[in-house]
N, C-alpha and C positions, 0 to 999 in steps of 0.2 A: 433450506429446511425452516429456519425461522421465519421467513416471509410466507411460507405455505401455513406454519402454525399460526401466524398473526391473523392471516385471512380466515382461517377457520375459525378462531376465536371472535373475530368480527362478524362472521356470519350468525354465529349463535346468539351474539349480543342482539342482532337485527331480528332474527327469527329463531326463538329458543326451542321450537319444535323441529327445527330443519335436522335433517341427518347429514353430516359432513364426514368424509372420508379423506384423510391425508395419505397419498401414495408418495413413495420415493421411487422414480423410475429407475434407479440404480437396482432396485431389487427385481427389476423385470427384463433386464438386458443379460446377455450371455456374460458368464464372469470373466472371460479373457478381455471382452471389451471394458468392463469395468475396470479392472485392474489397468489396463494401458491408459484408459481416461482419466482415471484419478491421479494413478502415478506420475504419468508424463506431465500433467499440471503441476502438481506438487514440486517434481523435480526441477522443472523449469523456473518457477516462480522462486525457488529458494537458492537453487545452484546457479542459475543463469538468468537473472531478472531482465538484463538488458535484451537478451535473445527472445525473450518473452515479449518484451514491449513492441520489438520489431515485427514479431509474427502477429500480434494483436492488431497493429496498425495495418499490416499489409493484408491480412484477411478481411479487415473491416473495408478497405479502401478498394480492393482488386473488383474488376468488373464481374457480371454475374457468372460468367462462364470460368472463372478461375478458383482459387484456393476453396473459398466459402461454398461454392456449389459443389467442388468434388467432395468436401466433408459432408455436406447435405446428401449426397447421393449415396456416401458411405453409411451415413445413418440409416437412410431408408432402405438399405438392404439388410438391417438387423430384423430378426424376427420380432413382430408386434404381436404375436399371439397370445403371450403371458399377460402382458399389459392390457391388452384387449379383453382377456378373460376375467381379469380382475374389475375392469370397468363394466363391463356387462353384468356381472355379478351384482355390483353395488346398483346399477342401473340409474345413473344420476341424470338429473335435468339440466345441468351445465357443469363445465370443467373449467377450472382456472389454473394455469401451468405459470408457476414461479421460476421456471428455469427453460432456457429455450430447446433442451434436448426432448422433453415430453411433447412439446408443442410440435416440434419437427415430425416425431413418431405419429401424431394424431392429425397432422395435415395429410400424410398419406392416406390414413384411415378414412378421413373426410372425402377424399378424393374417391375412394372406391365404394363409397357410400356404407361403409361399416360403423361410422360413427355419425350421427344425426342430430346431436345436442349441440348448442353452441359451447365453442371453445374461446376462453379469453387468455390473455397474456399479461402477466404482471412483470414489467422490466424493473430490475432491482438495483440498477446503479443511476448515477446521473449523467451518463453517457449513453450512446446507442451504437452497439457493434451491429453489423450486418446481419449476424447470426440470429438476432431478436426479430428480424423482419422476414415474417413468415406467412405464405398467402393461406387464404382459407379460413382466417380466425375472425371470431365475431366482434372483437374488440381489443384494445391495446390500453394498458395502465401505464402512465409515464410519470416519471418522478420529477420532472420539471418541464418547462415551456420549451427548453431547446431540444430534448428528446421527443416532444410532439413535433417539433418544426422538423427534426430530421426523419422521423416517421413519415411525413407528409412528403418530404422531398425523396424519400425511398419508394413513394408509389402507394402508401396506404391512405386509404380513403378518410378524410378529415373527421366524418361522422362516427369512424370507429376508435378515434383517439381521445383519451381522457386524461387530463392532468391531475391526477389524485394523490401523486408522491408514493413513497415506499412505504409498505405496510410494516407496522411495528405492534408489538403485543400491547393489550390495552392499559397494562400498569404504567407504561410511558406517557398516557393521554391524563393520567390522574394528577390531582393536585397533591404536594408533598410539602410539608412545611420543613423547611431548611433545619430549625433548630431541634426539632423532635428527631429527624433523620440524622443527624449529627451525633446527638446524645446516644441514639441506638448502637452507634459504632465507637464510643468512647472519644468522639472527636469536638474539639472546642469550635463551636458555630461562628466565633468572633475572629478566628484566625484563618488566613488564606489555606484552602485545601485545595490541592489537586489530585485528580484519580488517574492513575496509570494503568492502562488495560493491556494486557499482553495476549488476548485471544485465549481460546481453549487450550492452547499448548503452552501458554504462558512464556514464549520465547523472548530472550533478551531482557527481561524486566529487572533481573539483580544489579547488572552494571549500571543500570539507568538509575535505578534507586540509589545507589551509593553515591553515584556521582551528583544528582540533584540535591540529596539531603545534606551532603558534605558543602555543597556551595551555598546552601541557603538553610541555615540554621533555624529561621523563623516557620518553615513551611511545615504544614501537615501534608504528608503524602500518603494516599491509600494505594496499594499495588495489588491488583490481581492477578495471580499466579496460574489462573485456570485450574486444569487437572494435572500440571506439572508438579508433582510432589518434591521433587530436587529442587526446583526453584523456589518451592514455597518454604523449605527447609532452611535454604540459604537465606531467603529473606528473613525469617524468624530470627535466625542468628544475629543477624544485621540490626534488627529492630531492637535487640537486648541493649545495644550500645547506643541506640537513639530513642529512649523511651519519650513517649509523647509526640513523636515526631513522625515515625513510620509505622503504618498500620497494614501488615501483609494478611491478604486472605486468598483461599484456595477458589474452588469452583463454586459459584453463589448465585442465587436467583434475586439477590437484593439489588441488583445493578440500578433499577430507578431510584431507590431510596438513597445511594451512594451518589449517584448523579444531582440528586436534589441537594446533597450537603457539598458538592463541589464547586469551586469558582472556575475550574479548567478540567477538560479530560484530554489526555495525553492518549492518543490511539493510532491504529494503522485506519486508513480512510476508505474501509468497507460501506457499500452503500447502506446496509442495514444499522451498523453501528453508529455511523454518522447521523443517519435519520433518527436514531434514539437520542441522540444529543441533542438535535434540532428540536425535535418535541418537547425536550426538558429546558429547551433555553439555555444550553451550557454551550460555551464557546471551546474550541478545539485546537490542540497543537498537534499536526499530523506527523506522525513519525516515519521516515523513510519510506514514501509511496512507492509501491512495485510499478515499473512502468505498465502502461494499460490502463485497465479499468481504475485501479487505485489513484492513478496520476490524474486521470480526469475527474474523478471524484474531488480530488484535492483542487484541482484548478477551479471547479464548480465552487466550492466552499471558501476558497480565497478570494475569487472574484466578488464574490457576494459579501464578504467582510465578516464571515463568521468563523475563520480559522486563519492560522498561521501554519507553515511548514517547516519541519527541521530534517535535514538529509543524514543527520547522525547525531550521537550522543553530545558532542560538543555544540551542534546547533540547538539541541533541546537545552543544554545549561545556559545559552546566549538568550533563547526566546524566553526562558523561564525568569532570567534576570531582566529582561527588556520589560516583561510585563509587571514584574513588581515594580519598576521603576516608573513606569506609565500607566497607573490603574486606570486612568480614563480610557485608554485603548482597550483594555480587556472590557470594561463596561460596555464600550461600543459594539464590541464582538458579540457580547452577550445579547445585545438588542437586536442584532442582525441575525442572530441563531434563532432566537425567539421569533422573529418575523418570517424566516425561512421554513420553520416547523410545521409539519403537517401530522399532527397528532391523530386525526382521524382518517389517515390515508386508507386503512384497510377497510373501514366502514364505508367510506365514500365509494371505493371499488365494488364492494358488495352489494352497496345499494343499487348501483348501475347493472350488476348481473341478476339482482332480484326482480328488477324493474323489468328486464328484457324478458322475464319469464312469465310476466303477467298477461 
């Protein structure tokens, strides 16, 4: 959803008169499929992450006639009429898919001659799963060179592959002055400031905040609890005993300014959230990556020196202490994050799409 919104905003910056429609494919598939698809994934990654990692790897490595192709055939049996009706009503000149599922559905429509406009695919992780390798697409936007290399190895023509990065909202591409951003949230810009992101559900941030602030009295810790009101209330109670040190927030659209005020972001290694950090030039401490795409994203970021990984709360405490003792290491991570960042990823991708229409 965030990648699609970023591409929409990028299009309007490049072509202000353009008409752009963001469709969520889950609104156009049968409710039973939607429930199975979302519940199955959430249950696996939260309750059985190791099993999810095995399935992720096995389905990506399997030969074309194995699991991934069976899933593809199951997807192709879905009725695409509601989605096609929405597309026909809007009558686009081009389509960009930020998830493999709509691209799979549209591949079938292209093959039957019912979709004739170019369809592009925006890959949203720093790794390539086989399900992203979809025939009949007009182009692929990759997050890095290795993803592009893997697309070629899977048979995608080189001239269809563009290394543009993972799209993020334009606010992450703007210049933000640290002092002003820190002051806006009551932070001291001269002190070490870490941003702990718990995702939209704000899971697990309370115990981590308690541990880190107890271990490091000099640290300013901003914690995002998302829409989890219970977690936010617990953090606010904890902050009362740590004045000037713990700053809890609920859901906010001010993440770019918070990142600008931060020396380090503690986060799960999702493709979008880590791309936002890279665009802002903020190094990361990656918290307990889920096997599969999160683990691959973490590998990429660590290989390139922009992040460290902690597998649990003890690991988080250790790495926070390590970076406090070795500020030069944190500075090097910041330089690498800045070098890896692609703040113009959305615009770079949409320039290619718009150029293809001329």
